[in-house]
TIVOKE-141122 format. One line per 3 residues: number of its first residue (from 0); their letters; for each residue x, y, z of C-alpha. Coordinates in steps of 0.05 Angstrom, whole numbers. Each point is the difference from the previous one (the first is absolute). Layout:
<sites>
NUM	A	X Y Z | ...
</sites>
This chain:
<sites>
0	MAG	572 1363 -1305 | -12 -13 -74 | 62 -8 -41
3	FEF	46 -14 60 | 37 -66 2 | 12 -36 65
6	ELT	42 -56 -29 | 66 31 21 | 39 -65 -4
9	RNI	-12 -1 -75 | 39 65 -7 | 57 -19 46
12	TIG	53 -40 -38 | 61 14 43 | 10 -53 52
15	QYL	-41 -55 -33 | 28 -63 -30 | -29 -32 -62
18	PTG	35 -66 -17 | -2 -15 -75 | 64 -40 -8
21	SLI	29 49 -51 | 74 11 -14 | -1 63 43
24	HRM	-31 -40 58 | 57 -51 -6 | 55 52 1
27	DPR	48 4 58 | -29 53 47 | 67 33 8
30	MKL	9 11 -75 | -73 22 -3 | 11 53 54
33	LAF	64 25 -34 | -35 5 -67 | -59 36 32
36	TIL	47 50 34 | 37 14 -65 | -64 10 -39
39	VIA	-29 47 52 | 63 42 0 | -1 3 -76
42	MAI	-74 21 -2 | 11 52 53 | 58 32 -38
45	CDT	-30 -3 -70 | -32 67 -16 | -22 -6 -73
48	YGG	-66 -18 -31 | 29 -55 -44 | 40 -31 56
51	NII	-59 -3 48 | -47 -27 -53 | 49 -57 -14
54	ALA	9 -11 75 | -76 -4 9 | -5 -49 -58
57	FAC	55 -42 32 | -37 0 67 | -63 -24 -35
60	YLF	41 -54 -35 | 23 -25 69 | -73 -14 16
63	YMS	-5 -42 -63 | 65 -37 18 | -26 -15 70
66	RIP	-68 -24 -27 | -36 52 42 | -58 39 -32
69	ISY	17 72 -14 | -66 17 34 | 36 -13 66
72	GLS	49 54 -16 | -54 49 -21 | -40 -14 63
75	GVK	62 17 41 | 5 67 -35 | -72 19 13
78	PAV	7 18 74 | 60 44 -18 | -37 42 -52
81	PFI	-21 55 49 | 72 7 25 | 26 3 -71
84	LIL	-50 55 -17 | 18 40 63 | 74 -9 -15
87	AVL	-12 24 -72 | -36 63 23 | 54 16 52
90	QLL	55 -9 -52 | -35 45 -50 | -11 55 52
93	FYS	64 -2 42 | 55 -29 -45 | -1 56 -51
96	EIA	69 25 20 | 31 -69 -7 | -34 -17 -66
99	SGG	-5 70 -32 | 32 -17 -67 | -33 -16 -66
102	TVF	-63 30 -29 | -42 42 47 | -73 -20 1
105	VDY	-27 40 60 | 34 59 35 | -48 31 50
108	GFI	24 24 68 | 37 -56 35 | -27 -51 -49
111	LIT	50 -17 -54 | -15 -61 -43 | 51 -18 -53
114	SDS	15 -60 -43 | 54 -21 51 | -49 3 59
117	VRL	-51 -40 -40 | 54 -51 -16 | 17 -3 74
120	VIV	-72 -15 18 | -9 -54 -53 | 67 -33 15
123	SAL	-13 0 75 | -68 -34 -11 | 32 -52 -45
126	RFI	54 -14 52 | -52 -9 54 | -39 -50 -43
129	EII	64 -37 -20 | 23 -9 71 | -69 -24 22
132	FLS	1 -51 -57 | 70 -24 20 | -18 -5 74
135	SVL	-63 -39 -18 | 39 -49 -44 | 52 -9 54
138	TLS	-49 -15 57 | -49 -39 -43 | 56 -46 -24
141	TST	40 -6 65 | -25 -26 67 | 15 38 63
144	TQI	47 -54 24 | 41 5 -65 | 2 76 7
147	THG	25 -6 72 | 55 -50 -18 | 18 39 -63
150	IES	9 66 37 | 38 -33 56 | 47 -35 -48
153	LLR	14 63 -40 | 14 41 62 | 40 -53 37
156	PLK	67 36 -11 | -26 57 43 | 3 -46 60
159	HVK	74 16 3 | -18 72 20 | -51 -24 52
162	FPV	-61 16 -43 | -62 -40 21 | -10 -34 -67
165	HEF	-51 -52 21 | -42 49 40 | 0 50 -58
168	ALI	-22 -53 -50 | -54 -23 48 | -26 71 9
171	ITI	-4 12 -76 | -36 -66 -10 | -51 12 55
174	AIR	-14 70 -28 | -13 -29 -69 | -42 -57 27
177	FVP	-44 45 42 | -22 43 -59 | -54 -49 -24
180	TFA	-16 -17 72 | -17 72 16 | -39 5 -64
183	VEM	-44 -59 22 | -11 31 68 | -17 68 -30
186	EKM	-49 -34 -48 | -35 -34 58 | -7 65 38
189	MKA	-27 38 -60 | -52 -53 -14 | -20 -1 73
192	QAS	-7 76 2 | -37 1 -66 | -50 -51 26
195	RGA	-15 50 56 | -13 57 -48 | 69 31 -7
198	EFG	18 30 -67 | 67 -10 -33 | 23 37 -61
201	TGA	-67 26 -23 | -1 45 -62 | 48 5 -57
204	WWR	67 -36 1 | 40 64 -5 | -27 26 67
207	IIQ	63 -25 34 | -7 44 62 | -71 -24 15
210	RTK	18 -73 -13 | 60 7 47 | -43 32 55
213	DVF	-49 -58 -6 | 56 -49 17 | 25 38 61
216	PII	-48 -33 50 | 32 -69 -11 | 72 22 7
219	IPL	2 -6 76 | -35 -69 1 | 49 -22 -54
222	FNV	58 24 42 | -26 -40 59 | -6 -62 -43
225	AMA	72 11 -24 | 25 3 72 | -39 -63 17
228	RAE	28 -36 -61 | 70 22 20 | -9 -25 71
231	DLV	-26 -68 -27 | 62 -4 -45 | 46 14 59
234	LAM	-33 -54 42 | 4 -50 -58 | 74 14 -10
237	ESR	15 -5 74 | -38 -66 5 | 46 -27 -54
240	CYT	61 23 41 | 21 54 -48 | 59 39 27
243	PGS	25 63 -36 | 74 0 -14 | 10 -75 7
246	ERS	29 -43 -55 | -54 -36 -39 | 7 -57 -48
249	IYT	-34 1 -68 | -36 -62 -25 | -3 22 -72
252	KYK	66 10 -36 | -4 42 -64 | 47 -13 -57
255	AQS	-3 46 -61 | -2 -34 -67 | 24 24 -68
258	RDY	-70 24 -18 | 0 45 61 | 66 32 -20
261	RAL	-25 9 -72 | -63 34 26 | 42 46 44
264	LFC	47 16 -58 | -60 16 -44 | -26 49 51
267	ILF	68 33 5 | 4 7 -76 | -71 27 -2
270	TIL	18 51 53 | 62 22 -39 | -42 7 -64
273	LLA	-54 39 37 | 50 49 30 | 51 6 -56
276	FPF	-43 1 -62 | -22 72 -20 | -75 -10 1
279	PY	-40 61 -24 | -33 44 52
</sites>
């Protein structure tokens, strides 16, 4: 068990709230969600080295603006490293026809590695990290209640086409909130199993298959815990007379200020610069 970390909650940043009183924390949640959506779209479209490096630097700057240590963002990337490596290998092996241009590095059988395929791998990894950083900043600086009200307010026009706006916002919020909850439960199970002699992730860190097989025995207990948590949540909502589809009043009324509009405008201008400027490949 040497070298394996059981502190899973340290590496789960999505779904946790860290109040620091920063400018980003005080932003209107609706403007924050709009800015987040715009930035995610821009980072998903940008396909150049220079553009993604600038986007990554901007995501790191958001941690500084929100007074959240950048170590929180890096800890959120750590669990995704195996998936990023697997994605990189798959792209190098099976995306040769899509990214076959540029200088050829390896051409052996079905393996074709070119400068374009390498760029695809690097850019995809940077996009993954950027989106994790943005998601961490959003959830660390916005409470679940604010996220719910923000999503519901932005999607309110869809009520005219009978779209269940409130229920959709509630589902998204519960899904985000349960990420750290499941991490805590999984951490408890792993520590309990380890105290009984179970081994988790022994050997080198790159032995992804072995480390994954070691975690399989706790998947079913974790699923049972998830169902129990869901049932407890249903009972709690029913005890508070929650009725889906009914009109509900909102105690907190959000009103965007000039700083919120300036921040949204800045994100829009940054997106235009990121997509329109001819950054080098």
